[in-house]
gemmi code that builds the backbone of each chain (N, CA, C; Angstrom):
import gemmi

chains = {
    "A": [
        ("UNK", (0.903, -1.203, 0.031), (0.127, -0.015, 0.280), (1.040, 1.279, 0.036)),
        ("UNK", (2.026, 1.269, 0.693), (2.727, 2.243, 1.130), (3.112, 2.971, -0.339)),
        ("UNK", (3.776, 1.791, -0.904), (4.219, 2.143, -2.674), (3.459, 2.088, -3.327)),
        ("UNK", (2.262, 1.938, -3.675), (1.467, 2.470, -4.165), (0.540, 3.817, -4.085)),
        ("UNK", (0.796, 4.612, -2.792), (0.156, 5.777, -2.119), (1.338, 6.469, -2.898)),
        ("UNK", (2.793, 6.170, -2.688), (3.729, 7.010, -3.128), (3.478, 6.927, -4.995)),
        ("UNK", (3.408, 6.034, -5.495), (2.977, 6.181, -7.050), (2.449, 6.948, -7.375)),
        ("UNK", (1.194, 7.219, -6.303), (0.204, 8.485, -6.867), (0.702, 9.371, -6.560)),
        ("UNK", (1.523, 9.975, -5.454), (1.983, 11.043, -4.834), (2.840, 11.552, -6.219)),
        ("UNK", (3.365, 10.716, -6.412), (4.806, 10.983, -7.633), (4.265, 11.493, -8.927)),
        ("UNK", (3.549, 10.637, -9.549), (2.863, 10.683, -10.572), (1.856, 11.933, -10.922)),
        ("UNK", (1.206, 12.041, -9.390), (0.269, 13.163, -9.487), (1.151, 14.318, -9.668)),
        ("UNK", (2.228, 14.404, -8.563), (2.912, 15.698, -8.785), (3.500, 15.780, -10.206)),
        ("UNK", (4.378, 14.856, -10.417), (5.030, 15.378, -12.035), (3.870, 15.891, -13.051)),
        ("UNK", (2.544, 14.864, -13.067), (1.843, 15.093, -13.974), (1.039, 16.988, -14.003)),
        ("UNK", (0.946, 17.205, -12.431), (0.757, 18.707, -12.409), (1.823, 19.357, -12.509)),
        ("UNK", (2.587, 19.086, -12.392), (3.862, 20.312, -12.943), (4.183, 19.866, -14.060)),
        ("UNK", (4.120, 19.233, -14.933), (4.079, 19.218, -16.428), (3.107, 19.991, -17.194)),
        ("UNK", (1.902, 19.511, -16.408), (0.901, 20.371, -16.799), (1.342, 22.193, -16.855)),
        ("UNK", (1.378, 22.400, -15.297), (1.630, 23.836, -15.094), (2.440, 24.698, -16.053)),
        ("UNK", (3.794, 23.419, -16.489), (4.788, 23.972, -16.799), (4.639, 24.370, -18.426)),
        ("UNK", (3.608, 23.375, -19.166), (3.228, 23.946, -20.454), (2.505, 24.710, -20.499)),
        ("UNK", (1.602, 25.069, -19.578), (0.515, 26.099, -19.955), (0.928, 27.304, -19.460)),
        ("UNK", (1.620, 27.174, -18.409), (2.752, 28.479, -18.001), (3.669, 29.370, -19.335)),
        ("UNK", (4.234, 28.041, -20.102), (4.975, 28.430, -21.258), (4.271, 29.007, -22.367)),
        ("UNK", (2.879, 28.320, -22.746), (2.392, 28.917, -23.473), (1.731, 30.582, -23.032)),
        ("UNK", (1.813, 30.926, -21.941), (1.367, 32.304, -21.296), (2.361, 32.998, -21.355)),
        ("UNK", (3.424, 32.602, -21.112), (4.503, 33.440, -20.916), (4.562, 34.089, -19.585)),
        ("UNK", (5.875, 35.222, -19.296), (6.115, 35.180, -17.986), (4.879, 35.958, -17.251)),
        ("UNK", (4.593, 36.138, -15.497), (3.688, 36.383, -15.319), (4.380, 37.565, -13.742)),
        ("UNK", (3.545, 38.733, -13.153), (3.937, 39.094, -12.497), (3.578, 38.113, -11.122)),
        ("UNK", (3.839, 39.041, -9.579), (3.286, 38.372, -8.591), (2.608, 39.552, -7.698)),
        ("UNK", (2.625, 40.405, -8.659), (1.676, 41.750, -7.837), (0.200, 41.604, -7.800)),
        ("UNK", (-0.629, 42.578, -7.253), (-1.926, 42.194, -6.969), (-2.631, 41.877, -8.755)),
        ("UNK", (-2.264, 42.464, -9.553), (-2.952, 42.597, -10.811), (-2.452, 41.104, -11.277)),
        ("UNK", (-1.275, 40.920, -10.990), (-0.192, 39.867, -11.558), (-1.441, 38.371, -11.145)),
        ("UNK", (-1.432, 38.599, -9.576), (-2.342, 37.295, -9.266), (-3.480, 36.876, -9.903)),
        ("UNK", (-4.217, 38.283, -10.253), (-5.633, 38.489, -10.324), (-5.509, 37.680, -11.784)),
        ("UNK", (-4.892, 38.140, -12.365), (-4.063, 37.569, -13.943), (-4.193, 36.160, -13.836)),
        ("UNK", (-3.547, 35.646, -12.876), (-3.035, 34.203, -12.653), (-4.357, 33.542, -12.389)),
        ("UNK", (-5.248, 34.289, -11.293), (-6.428, 33.439, -10.877), (-7.279, 32.669, -12.207)),
        ("UNK", (-7.752, 34.178, -12.910), (-8.072, 34.014, -14.281), (-7.447, 32.863, -15.432)),
        ("UNK", (-6.541, 32.821, -15.461), (-5.702, 32.196, -16.103), (-5.980, 30.494, -15.509)),
        ("UNK", (-6.186, 30.574, -14.470), (-6.649, 29.104, -14.217), (-7.745, 28.721, -14.618)),
        ("UNK", (-8.664, 29.676, -14.117), (-9.852, 29.287, -14.666), (-10.273, 28.981, -16.086)),
        ("UNK", (-9.438, 29.621, -16.576), (-10.001, 30.009, -18.559), (-8.994, 28.711, -19.196)),
        ("UNK", (-7.852, 27.834, -18.078), (-7.128, 27.433, -19.257), (-7.243, 25.866, -18.543)),
        ("UNK", (-7.631, 24.671, -19.237), (-7.735, 23.594, -18.686), (-7.073, 22.900, -18.306)),
        ("UNK", (-5.721, 22.881, -18.843), (-4.627, 22.065, -18.514), (-4.179, 22.436, -17.182)),
        ("UNK", (-4.478, 23.517, -16.456), (-4.076, 24.332, -15.681), (-4.863, 23.888, -14.257)),
        ("UNK", (-6.483, 23.562, -14.290), (-7.343, 23.194, -13.660), (-7.048, 21.802, -13.516)),
        ("UNK", (-6.661, 21.129, -14.572), (-6.284, 19.524, -14.302), (-4.996, 19.366, -13.423)),
        ("UNK", (-4.213, 20.482, -13.460), (-2.908, 20.476, -13.051), (-3.584, 20.436, -11.281)),
        ("UNK", (-4.556, 21.189, -11.199), (-5.176, 21.630, -9.829), (-5.369, 20.397, -9.043)),
        ("UNK", (-6.406, 19.765, -10.007), (-6.929, 18.620, -9.893), (-5.931, 17.146, -9.176)),
        ("UNK", (-4.554, 17.327, -9.830), (-3.542, 16.404, -10.014), (-3.218, 17.007, -8.211)),
        ("UNK", (-2.472, 17.912, -8.635), (-2.139, 18.524, -7.362), (-2.999, 18.086, -5.682)),
        ("UNK", (-4.299, 18.058, -6.007), (-5.209, 17.504, -4.775), (-5.282, 16.284, -4.634)),
        ("UNK", (-4.956, 15.283, -6.242), (-4.964, 14.277, -5.865), (-3.569, 13.764, -4.893)),
        ("UNK", (-2.478, 14.444, -5.311), (-1.305, 14.447, -4.735), (-1.090, 14.313, -3.626)),
        ("UNK", (-1.622, 15.536, -3.121), (-1.690, 15.948, -1.337), (-1.951, 15.078, -0.535)),
        ("UNK", (-3.466, 14.383, -1.506), (-4.213, 13.498, -0.184), (-3.487, 12.244, -0.263)),
        ("UNK", (-2.905, 11.826, -1.680), (-2.514, 10.541, -1.163), (-1.141, 10.599, -0.199)),
        ("UNK", (-0.640, 11.995, -0.583), (0.459, 12.224, 0.395), (-0.015, 12.316, 2.106)),
        ("UNK", (-0.765, 12.654, 1.873), (-1.747, 12.624, 3.419), (-1.811, 10.900, 3.833)),
        ("UNK", (-2.219, 10.166, 2.861), (-2.625, 8.591, 3.401), (-0.977, 8.155, 3.422)),
        ("UNK", (-0.109, 8.582, 2.589), (1.134, 8.243, 2.779), (1.529, 8.015, 4.212)),
        ("UNK", (1.791, 9.343, 4.619), (2.320, 9.839, 6.306), (1.865, 8.810, 7.459)),
        ("UNK", (0.422, 8.385, 7.034), (-0.129, 8.168, 7.883), (0.737, 6.693, 8.187)),
        ("UNK", (0.852, 6.158, 7.388), (1.508, 4.707, 7.337), (3.000, 4.140, 7.495)),
        ("UNK", (3.214, 5.728, 6.556), (4.912, 5.184, 6.472), (5.456, 6.402, 7.512)),
        ("UNK", (6.839, 6.304, 7.467), (7.816, 7.259, 8.127), (7.798, 9.016, 8.054)),
        ("UNK", (7.794, 9.786, 7.998), (8.324, 11.028, 7.524), (9.410, 11.122, 6.836)),
        ("UNK", (10.296, 10.541, 7.408), (11.740, 10.493, 7.215), (11.835, 9.495, 5.856)),
        ("UNK", (10.810, 8.980, 5.074), (10.678, 8.157, 4.501), (10.203, 8.973, 3.117)),
        ("UNK", (8.714, 9.050, 3.720), (7.684, 10.054, 2.746), (8.334, 11.113, 1.988)),
        ("UNK", (8.982, 11.725, 2.477), (9.322, 13.394, 2.331), (10.509, 13.429, 1.413)),
        ("UNK", (11.542, 12.451, 1.701), (12.687, 12.004, 0.438), (11.885, 11.721, -0.715)),
        ("UNK", (11.706, 10.146, -0.073), (11.074, 9.542, -1.411), (10.080, 10.343, -2.380)),
        ("UNK", (9.299, 11.025, -1.502), (8.447, 12.014, -2.903), (9.633, 12.897, -3.848)),
        ("UNK", (10.755, 12.864, -3.877), (11.294, 13.518, -4.578), (11.536, 12.547, -6.155)),
        ("UNK", (10.794, 11.575, -5.808), (11.240, 10.522, -7.092), (10.453, 11.129, -8.197)),
        ("UNK", (9.446, 12.063, -7.909), (9.225, 13.320, -9.145), (9.930, 13.491, -10.062)),
        ("UNK", (11.342, 13.982, -9.345), (12.084, 14.554, -9.922), (12.592, 14.078, -11.272)),
        ("UNK", (12.979, 12.495, -10.976), (13.115, 11.529, -12.366), (11.969, 11.593, -13.300)),
        ("UNK", (10.685, 11.139, -12.819), (9.381, 11.184, -13.589), (9.602, 12.741, -14.662)),
        ("UNK", (9.548, 13.776, -13.814), (9.474, 15.191, -14.129), (10.891, 15.345, -15.837)),
        ("UNK", (11.797, 15.035, -14.867), (13.150, 15.101, -16.134), (12.809, 14.327, -17.540)),
        ("UNK", (12.214, 12.893, -17.326), (11.959, 12.408, -18.489), (10.798, 12.847, -19.126)),
        ("UNK", (9.981, 12.810, -18.789), (8.614, 13.732, -19.211), (9.465, 15.432, -19.858)),
        ("UNK", (9.826, 15.931, -19.353), (10.053, 17.090, -20.021), (10.896, 16.671, -20.996)),
        ("UNK", (11.790, 15.859, -21.312), (12.477, 15.293, -22.264), (11.758, 15.325, -23.579)),
        ("UNK", (10.874, 14.112, -22.788), (9.948, 13.278, -24.339), (8.869, 14.039, -24.772)),
        ("UNK", (8.253, 15.007, -23.665), (7.078, 15.799, -23.786), (7.589, 16.960, -24.100)),
        ("UNK", (8.243, 17.704, -23.538), (8.150, 19.253, -23.669), (8.873, 19.617, -24.007)),
        ("UNK", (9.689, 19.072, -24.700), (11.445, 18.757, -25.739), (12.160, 19.442, -24.909)),
        ("UNK", (12.387, 19.772, -23.655), (12.843, 20.466, -22.838), (14.630, 19.833, -23.252)),
        ("UNK", (15.485, 20.656, -23.465), (17.309, 20.299, -23.248), (17.867, 19.443, -21.845)),
        ("UNK", (18.282, 18.090, -21.748), (18.385, 17.808, -20.304), (19.966, 17.362, -20.377)),
        ("UNK", (20.641, 18.914, -19.497), (22.250, 19.106, -19.659), (22.796, 17.737, -18.916)),
        ("UNK", (24.318, 17.999, -19.231), (24.765, 16.701, -18.221), (24.396, 16.791, -16.537)),
        ("UNK", (24.697, 18.415, -16.139), (24.247, 17.672, -14.705), (23.058, 18.070, -14.362)),
        ("UNK", (22.127, 18.020, -15.273), (20.564, 17.696, -14.518), (20.253, 16.275, -14.416)),
        ("UNK", (21.159, 15.404, -15.284), (21.399, 14.081, -15.377), (21.659, 13.461, -14.688)),
        ("UNK", (22.679, 14.243, -13.859), (23.778, 13.867, -12.661), (22.785, 14.055, -11.948)),
        ("UNK", (21.890, 15.092, -11.759), (21.477, 15.285, -10.586), (20.283, 14.104, -10.363)),
        ("UNK", (19.580, 14.021, -11.455), (18.289, 13.243, -11.660), (18.849, 11.883, -11.103)),
        ("UNK", (20.020, 11.407, -11.545), (20.423, 9.910, -11.120), (20.801, 9.814, -9.745)),
        ("UNK", (21.457, 10.985, -9.071), (21.751, 10.976, -7.946), (20.168, 10.559, -6.898)),
        ("UNK", (19.038, 11.576, -7.444), (17.776, 11.263, -6.994), (17.290, 9.934, -6.741)),
        ("UNK", (17.150, 9.311, -8.078), (17.369, 7.922, -8.443), (18.154, 7.057, -7.289)),
        ("UNK", (19.537, 7.232, -7.636), (20.225, 6.765, -6.271), (19.493, 6.583, -5.086)),
        ("UNK", (19.420, 7.827, -4.560), (18.969, 7.750, -2.774), (17.563, 7.057, -3.007)),
        ("UNK", (16.672, 7.227, -3.859), (15.013, 6.743, -3.604), (15.493, 5.476, -4.146)),
        ("UNK", (15.905, 4.530, -4.698), (16.552, 3.257, -4.930), (17.048, 2.788, -2.883)),
        ("UNK", (17.740, 3.703, -2.820), (18.531, 2.915, -1.380), (17.120, 3.381, -0.409)),
        ("UNK", (16.414, 4.237, -0.504), (15.471, 4.135, 0.764), (14.440, 3.300, 0.127)),
        ("UNK", (14.091, 2.606, -0.707), (13.226, 1.100, -0.944), (13.832, 0.165, -0.562)),
        ("UNK", (15.153, -0.319, -0.380), (16.041, -1.414, 0.135), (15.691, -2.109, 1.375)),
    ],
    "B": [
        ("UNK", (16.503, 48.818, -3.728), (16.635, 48.304, -2.580), (18.031, 47.778, -2.159)),
        ("UNK", (18.625, 48.240, -1.012), (19.907, 48.330, -0.932), (20.151, 46.624, -1.015)),
        ("UNK", (21.157, 46.094, -0.739), (22.233, 44.985, -1.625), (21.866, 44.252, -0.028)),
        ("UNK", (22.145, 44.929, 0.887), (22.025, 43.903, 2.214), (20.548, 43.984, 2.559)),
        ("UNK", (19.833, 44.664, 2.453), (18.488, 44.732, 2.715), (18.163, 43.297, 2.080)),
        ("UNK", (17.934, 43.350, 0.375), (17.665, 42.226, -0.342), (17.908, 40.837, 0.405)),
        ("UNK", (19.598, 40.659, 0.689), (20.551, 39.647, 1.375), (19.109, 39.031, 2.320)),
        ("UNK", (18.830, 39.743, 3.385), (18.597, 39.831, 4.832), (16.973, 39.188, 4.487)),
        ("UNK", (16.343, 40.039, 3.648), (14.921, 39.348, 3.414), (14.757, 38.158, 2.549)),
        ("UNK", (15.920, 38.098, 1.823), (15.791, 36.583, 0.454), (16.341, 35.560, 1.889)),
        ("UNK", (17.225, 35.699, 2.807), (17.227, 34.508, 4.006), (16.025, 34.929, 5.114)),
        ("UNK", (15.588, 35.527, 5.208), (13.985, 35.448, 6.099), (13.394, 34.944, 5.355)),
        ("UNK", (12.742, 35.213, 4.146), (11.665, 34.176, 3.256), (12.146, 33.118, 3.055)),
        ("UNK", (13.653, 32.959, 3.072), (13.930, 31.111, 2.634), (14.015, 30.419, 4.145)),
        ("UNK", (14.087, 31.039, 5.531), (14.187, 30.305, 6.362), (12.837, 30.126, 6.890)),
        ("UNK", (11.894, 31.107, 6.534), (10.857, 30.909, 7.026), (9.780, 30.063, 6.271)),
        ("UNK", (9.883, 29.473, 5.085), (9.609, 28.846, 3.735), (9.776, 27.574, 4.203)),
        ("UNK", (11.382, 27.286, 4.638), (11.944, 25.730, 5.143), (10.792, 25.554, 6.484)),
        ("UNK", (10.811, 26.304, 7.258), (10.064, 26.076, 8.710), (8.757, 25.520, 8.245)),
        ("UNK", (8.013, 26.241, 7.916), (6.813, 25.843, 7.349), (6.559, 24.941, 6.916)),
        ("UNK", (7.156, 24.101, 5.581), (7.181, 23.373, 4.997), (7.121, 22.478, 5.876)),
        ("UNK", (8.436, 22.371, 6.709), (9.088, 21.034, 7.539), (8.082, 20.882, 8.286)),
        ("UNK", (8.035, 22.142, 9.481), (6.758, 21.786, 10.602), (5.464, 21.647, 10.145)),
        ("UNK", (4.671, 22.162, 8.839), (4.032, 22.139, 7.927), (3.220, 20.222, 7.853)),
        ("UNK", (4.457, 19.787, 7.686), (4.602, 18.478, 6.880), (4.658, 17.613, 8.235)),
        ("UNK", (5.575, 18.056, 9.231), (5.419, 17.028, 10.630), (4.563, 17.469, 11.159)),
        ("UNK", (3.818, 18.452, 11.246), (2.348, 18.895, 12.166), (1.257, 17.881, 11.174)),
        ("UNK", (1.314, 17.674, 9.885), (0.309, 17.298, 9.231), (0.345, 15.387, 9.356)),
        ("UNK", (1.973, 14.549, 9.574), (2.231, 13.704, 9.784), (1.763, 12.664, 11.196)),
        ("UNK", (1.776, 13.846, 12.008), (1.741, 13.567, 13.664), (0.274, 13.565, 13.448)),
        ("UNK", (-0.638, 14.117, 13.016), (-2.205, 14.087, 13.139), (-2.551, 13.112, 12.778)),
        ("UNK", (-2.209, 13.001, 11.304), (-2.782, 11.210, 10.657), (-2.466, 10.258, 10.944)),
        ("UNK", (-1.063, 10.294, 11.906), (-0.902, 9.164, 12.486), (-1.768, 8.595, 13.811)),
        ("UNK", (-2.583, 9.639, 14.145), (-3.199, 9.360, 15.389), (-4.909, 9.465, 14.919)),
        ("UNK", (-5.229, 9.508, 13.925), (-6.553, 9.200, 12.831), (-6.908, 7.759, 13.488)),
        ("UNK", (-8.225, 7.675, 13.640), (-8.691, 6.561, 14.076), (-8.727, 5.121, 12.692)),
        ("UNK", (-9.497, 6.269, 11.615), (-9.319, 5.506, 10.313), (-8.156, 5.869, 9.430)),
        ("UNK", (-8.424, 5.085, 8.275), (-7.453, 4.660, 7.506), (-7.497, 6.091, 6.335)),
        ("UNK", (-6.884, 6.977, 5.976), (-6.997, 7.955, 4.772), (-7.678, 7.305, 3.586)),
        ("UNK", (-7.130, 6.320, 3.041), (-6.810, 6.110, 2.016), (-8.066, 5.378, 1.329)),
        ("UNK", (-8.872, 6.206, 0.537), (-10.145, 5.564, -0.362), (-11.398, 6.482, -0.109)),
        ("UNK", (-11.530, 6.554, 1.213), (-13.046, 7.601, 1.636), (-12.499, 9.123, 1.844)),
        ("UNK", (-13.437, 10.070, 0.738), (-12.970, 11.298, 0.755), (-13.544, 11.742, 2.508)),
        ("UNK", (-14.793, 11.217, 2.875), (-15.625, 11.599, 4.098), (-14.746, 11.416, 4.652)),
        ("UNK", (-13.114, 10.468, 5.381), (-12.538, 10.475, 6.137), (-11.385, 11.879, 5.798)),
        ("UNK", (-11.267, 12.010, 5.088), (-10.106, 13.392, 4.374), (-10.980, 14.574, 5.286)),
        ("UNK", (-12.473, 14.848, 4.768), (-12.656, 16.139, 5.477), (-12.669, 16.043, 6.825)),
        ("UNK", (-12.962, 14.874, 7.169), (-13.381, 14.792, 9.065), (-11.803, 15.182, 9.586)),
        ("UNK", (-11.226, 14.913, 8.651), (-9.657, 14.722, 9.405), (-8.983, 16.165, 9.455)),
        ("UNK", (-9.824, 16.898, 8.607), (-9.264, 18.640, 8.512), (-9.822, 19.450, 9.833)),
        ("UNK", (-10.723, 18.239, 10.754), (-10.859, 19.159, 11.876), (-9.823, 18.848, 12.983)),
        ("UNK", (-9.266, 18.158, 12.735), (-7.951, 17.750, 13.824), (-7.160, 18.840, 13.872)),
        ("UNK", (-7.069, 19.738, 14.743), (-6.053, 20.514, 15.030), (-4.710, 20.391, 14.447)),
        ("UNK", (-4.077, 19.180, 14.646), (-2.903, 19.460, 13.997), (-3.026, 19.271, 12.720)),
        ("UNK", (-3.394, 18.187, 11.790), (-3.561, 18.327, 10.183), (-4.102, 19.804, 10.147)),
        ("UNK", (-4.903, 20.433, 10.497), (-5.537, 21.742, 10.080), (-4.733, 23.009, 10.235)),
        ("UNK", (-3.432, 22.571, 11.575), (-2.611, 23.494, 11.417), (-1.147, 23.257, 10.376)),
        ("UNK", (-1.186, 21.648, 10.310), (0.074, 21.400, 9.205), (-0.755, 22.099, 7.627)),
        ("UNK", (-1.660, 22.111, 7.234), (-2.616, 22.268, 5.752), (-2.137, 24.162, 6.187)),
        ("UNK", (-2.518, 24.321, 7.346), (-2.343, 26.121, 7.312), (-0.984, 26.549, 6.810)),
        ("UNK", (0.246, 25.758, 7.565), (1.595, 26.066, 7.481), (1.955, 25.628, 6.034)),
        ("UNK", (1.240, 24.643, 5.347), (1.651, 24.252, 3.953), (1.099, 25.377, 2.782)),
        ("UNK", (-0.079, 25.554, 3.385), (-0.379, 26.827, 2.425), (0.416, 28.082, 2.429)),
        ("UNK", (0.792, 28.686, 3.959), (1.313, 29.458, 4.263), (3.156, 29.342, 3.643)),
        ("UNK", (3.525, 28.129, 3.516), (4.584, 28.053, 2.866), (4.813, 27.936, 1.176)),
        ("UNK", (3.455, 27.966, 0.838), (3.357, 27.650, -0.418), (3.314, 29.799, -0.602)),
        ("UNK", (2.662, 30.659, -0.303), (2.602, 31.834, -0.503), (3.894, 32.555, -0.085)),
        ("UNK", (4.641, 32.007, 1.326), (6.163, 32.591, 1.278), (6.573, 32.210, 0.023)),
        ("UNK", (6.912, 31.035, -0.385), (7.716, 30.746, -1.240), (7.249, 31.439, -3.002)),
        ("UNK", (6.255, 32.050, -2.978), (6.056, 33.105, -3.947), (6.794, 34.405, -3.932)),
        ("UNK", (6.787, 34.853, -2.246), (7.557, 36.213, -2.024), (9.005, 36.003, -1.747)),
        ("UNK", (9.770, 34.745, -1.775), (10.942, 34.416, -1.899), (11.169, 34.184, -3.254)),
        ("UNK", (10.177, 33.799, -4.303), (10.915, 34.046, -5.937), (10.703, 35.545, -6.297)),
        ("UNK", (9.872, 36.618, -5.537), (10.314, 37.462, -5.922), (11.294, 38.348, -6.048)),
        ("UNK", (12.106, 37.906, -4.692), (13.254, 38.292, -4.702), (14.813, 37.948, -4.640)),
        ("UNK", (14.638, 36.328, -4.987), (15.667, 35.580, -5.369), (15.379, 34.833, -6.654)),
        ("UNK", (16.351, 34.417, -7.435), (16.139, 33.685, -8.608), (16.077, 32.684, -8.242)),
        ("UNK", (14.828, 31.411, -9.655), (14.490, 30.205, -9.153), (15.698, 29.378, -8.816)),
        ("UNK", (16.796, 29.377, -9.145), (18.101, 28.635, -9.728), (18.767, 28.943, -8.119)),
        ("UNK", (18.376, 29.977, -7.477), (19.117, 29.802, -5.969), (17.946, 29.094, -5.040)),
        ("UNK", (16.626, 29.563, -5.431), (15.765, 29.074, -4.598), (15.543, 27.412, -4.599)),
        ("UNK", (15.713, 26.714, -5.701), (15.561, 25.281, -5.707), (16.632, 24.563, -5.074)),
        ("UNK", (18.184, 24.433, -5.171), (18.877, 24.158, -4.148), (18.892, 24.052, -2.676)),
        ("UNK", (18.341, 25.394, -2.590), (18.249, 25.427, -1.034), (16.884, 25.023, -0.331)),
        ("UNK", (16.211, 24.730, -1.040), (14.636, 24.755, -0.570), (15.151, 22.659, -0.764)),
        ("UNK", (16.118, 22.158, -1.480), (16.150, 20.722, -1.226), (17.249, 20.266, 0.344)),
        ("UNK", (17.298, 21.327, 0.897), (17.315, 21.016, 2.130), (16.378, 20.497, 2.994)),
        ("UNK", (14.981, 20.458, 2.382), (13.986, 20.440, 3.176), (14.216, 18.626, 3.467)),
        ("UNK", (14.695, 18.138, 2.773), (14.276, 16.711, 2.589), (15.173, 16.128, 3.502)),
        ("UNK", (16.479, 16.761, 4.145), (17.301, 16.502, 5.412), (16.264, 17.159, 6.420)),
        ("UNK", (15.985, 17.962, 6.578), (14.964, 18.555, 7.855), (13.595, 17.652, 7.987)),
        ("UNK", (12.981, 17.129, 6.801), (11.631, 15.957, 7.316), (12.939, 14.682, 7.931)),
        ("UNK", (13.906, 14.379, 7.620), (14.262, 12.937, 8.085), (14.399, 13.471, 9.453)),
        ("UNK", (15.243, 14.543, 10.101), (15.661, 15.011, 11.272), (14.907, 15.291, 12.249)),
        ("UNK", (13.433, 16.005, 11.602), (12.356, 15.842, 12.564), (11.196, 14.732, 12.934)),
        ("UNK", (11.290, 13.714, 11.814), (11.195, 12.286, 11.848), (11.512, 11.501, 12.809)),
        ("UNK", (13.046, 11.758, 12.904), (13.899, 11.212, 14.096), (13.449, 11.916, 15.629)),
        ("UNK", (13.936, 13.210, 15.602), (13.419, 13.883, 16.692), (11.958, 14.051, 17.591)),
        ("UNK", (10.941, 14.454, 16.759), (9.665, 14.647, 16.856), (8.849, 13.362, 16.970)),
        ("UNK", (8.930, 12.636, 15.978), (8.335, 11.112, 15.837), (8.946, 9.837, 16.203)),
        ("UNK", (10.055, 10.210, 16.930), (10.808, 9.549, 17.363), (11.036, 7.862, 16.308)),
        ("UNK", (11.520, 8.307, 14.854), (11.044, 7.171, 13.752), (12.477, 7.027, 14.073)),
        ("UNK", (12.793, 5.665, 13.593), (14.273, 5.215, 13.255), (14.809, 5.486, 11.782)),
        ("UNK", (15.637, 6.170, 12.088), (16.283, 6.316, 10.749), (17.947, 5.800, 10.674)),
        ("UNK", (17.817, 4.690, 9.908), (19.115, 3.825, 9.873), (20.210, 4.983, 8.182)),
        ("UNK", (21.404, 4.280, 9.219), (22.535, 4.677, 8.180), (22.538, 5.105, 6.686)),
        ("UNK", (21.640, 3.843, 6.160), (21.376, 3.402, 4.839), (20.246, 4.724, 4.767)),
        ("UNK", (19.194, 4.915, 5.045), (18.335, 6.316, 5.136), (19.036, 7.507, 5.068)),
        ("UNK", (19.990, 7.866, 5.900), (20.613, 8.923, 6.029), (21.174, 9.255, 4.917)),
        ("UNK", (21.636, 8.047, 4.085), (22.522, 8.620, 3.166), (21.760, 8.299, 2.018)),
        ("UNK", (20.797, 7.537, 1.540), (19.467, 7.934, 0.760), (19.056, 9.344, 0.961)),
        ("UNK", (18.989, 9.957, 2.174), (18.650, 11.449, 2.267), (19.575, 12.193, 1.533)),
        ("UNK", (20.514, 11.747, 1.907), (21.589, 12.901, 1.526), (22.202, 12.573, -0.173)),
        ("UNK", (21.782, 11.696, -0.444), (21.940, 11.392, -2.235), (20.840, 12.661, -2.924)),
        ("UNK", (19.648, 12.178, -2.421), (18.402, 12.797, -2.661), (18.514, 14.199, -2.791)),
        ("UNK", (19.040, 14.835, -1.642), (19.178, 16.052, -1.470), (20.612, 16.724, -2.234)),
        ("UNK", (21.346, 15.856, -2.612), (22.318, 16.543, -3.169), (21.764, 16.251, -4.922)),
        ("UNK", (21.165, 15.295, -5.292), (20.250, 15.198, -6.738), (19.917, 16.799, -6.807)),
        ("UNK", (18.730, 16.843, -5.831), (17.789, 17.707, -5.845), (18.597, 19.037, -6.171)),
        ("UNK", (19.492, 19.566, -5.480), (20.152, 20.572, -5.077), (21.381, 21.043, -6.714)),
        ("UNK", (21.811, 19.591, -7.225), (22.311, 19.668, -8.677), (21.297, 20.243, -9.635)),
        ("UNK", (20.128, 19.209, -9.617), (19.007, 19.392, -10.708), (18.730, 21.302, -10.421)),
        ("UNK", (18.735, 21.334, -9.261), (17.803, 22.867, -9.206), (18.951, 24.302, -9.841)),
        ("UNK", (20.718, 23.374, -9.457), (20.920, 24.180, -9.979), (21.374, 24.401, -11.468)),
        ("UNK", (20.275, 23.958, -12.228), (20.651, 23.833, -13.942), (19.869, 24.877, -14.337)),
        ("UNK", (20.437, 25.533, -15.514), (19.119, 26.872, -15.826), (18.138, 26.510, -16.277)),
        ("UNK", (17.209, 27.076, -15.617), (15.651, 27.076, -15.589), (15.189, 26.982, -16.753)),
        ("UNK", (15.396, 27.669, -17.939), (14.527, 27.622, -19.144), (15.724, 27.251, -20.349)),
        ("UNK", (15.304, 26.157, -21.080), (16.170, 25.510, -22.166), (15.070, 25.645, -23.504)),
        ("UNK", (14.214, 25.959, -23.324), (13.294, 25.690, -24.388), (12.990, 27.463, -25.282)),
        ("UNK", (13.179, 28.263, -24.430), (13.403, 29.378, -25.109), (11.762, 30.031, -24.991)),
        ("UNK", (10.636, 29.238, -24.315), (9.467, 29.806, -24.777), (9.007, 30.741, -23.528)),
        ("UNK", (9.877, 31.259, -22.862), (9.212, 31.817, -21.872), (9.063, 33.380, -22.381)),
        ("UNK", (8.040, 34.348, -21.977), (8.390, 35.307, -22.214), (8.703, 36.572, -21.464)),
        ("UNK", (8.470, 37.636, -21.865), (8.749, 39.106, -20.931), (7.740, 39.092, -19.858)),
        ("UNK", (8.256, 39.462, -18.572), (6.992, 39.587, -17.561), (5.823, 40.581, -18.182)),
        ("UNK", (5.045, 40.169, -17.499), (4.150, 41.407, -18.212), (3.492, 42.125, -16.752)),
    ],
}
model = gemmi.Model(1)
for chain_id, residues in chains.items():
    chain = gemmi.Chain(chain_id)
    for i, (resn, *xyz) in enumerate(residues, 1):
        res = gemmi.Residue()
        res.name, res.seqid = resn, gemmi.SeqId(i, " ")
        for name, pos in zip(("N", "CA", "C"), xyz):
            atom = gemmi.Atom()
            atom.name, atom.element = name, gemmi.Element(name[0])
            atom.pos, atom.b_iso = gemmi.Position(*pos), 0.0
            res.add_atom(atom)
        chain.add_residue(res)
    model.add_chain(chain)
structure = gemmi.Structure()
structure.add_model(model)
structure.setup_entities()
């Protein structure tokens, strides 16, 4: 059950981040002033992928709550970093981002850490 | 804004963000571990769990952390913020050990340090490689 909840947390987080990244790149850079926040809120309602990203974020949060109920905090929080691995692969394949050597090394370190956590 | 003020403000937001997220997760974990029901599956159990003071405080702190992160990003670069926030993985292990009396083996500490190092390295890479991000509006 712990691994299923971790998988839901990680996949939902990665999906949410990917959808947000895709939509926000289409929208361009935003400011965080009062007018900027109002524009952001309007954008969330108007852009379906952003709405979907919030649904994914909610799934991720509720799965994380269930995860920390049965797993130690010292396992759950670091293990949730596995989303880095999924996001990096998806960013390369779906968003066509360039994955440099440093980012690949960082992702490999996270992967090693998550594998070590699971042993 | 003078550089010294900006530096103080940046580190103030950073410490506040790390604290809110770490202790928010701690309160959330502490609250859900004491719930009589299992959370997975039933939405009503989730709604009722929000009435637990520890869980409610944890959720409020995590929301506060999100807002503080926005403020932090307004005074510091994302490439600075991401590696620094990876400290949170080590903090989670530390708080679990101290407050929840979790057993953290040497292997788990090593795993946490690898994840911290990996997240810090990923965070220190260029933020945009696709060139699609436009000018701030």
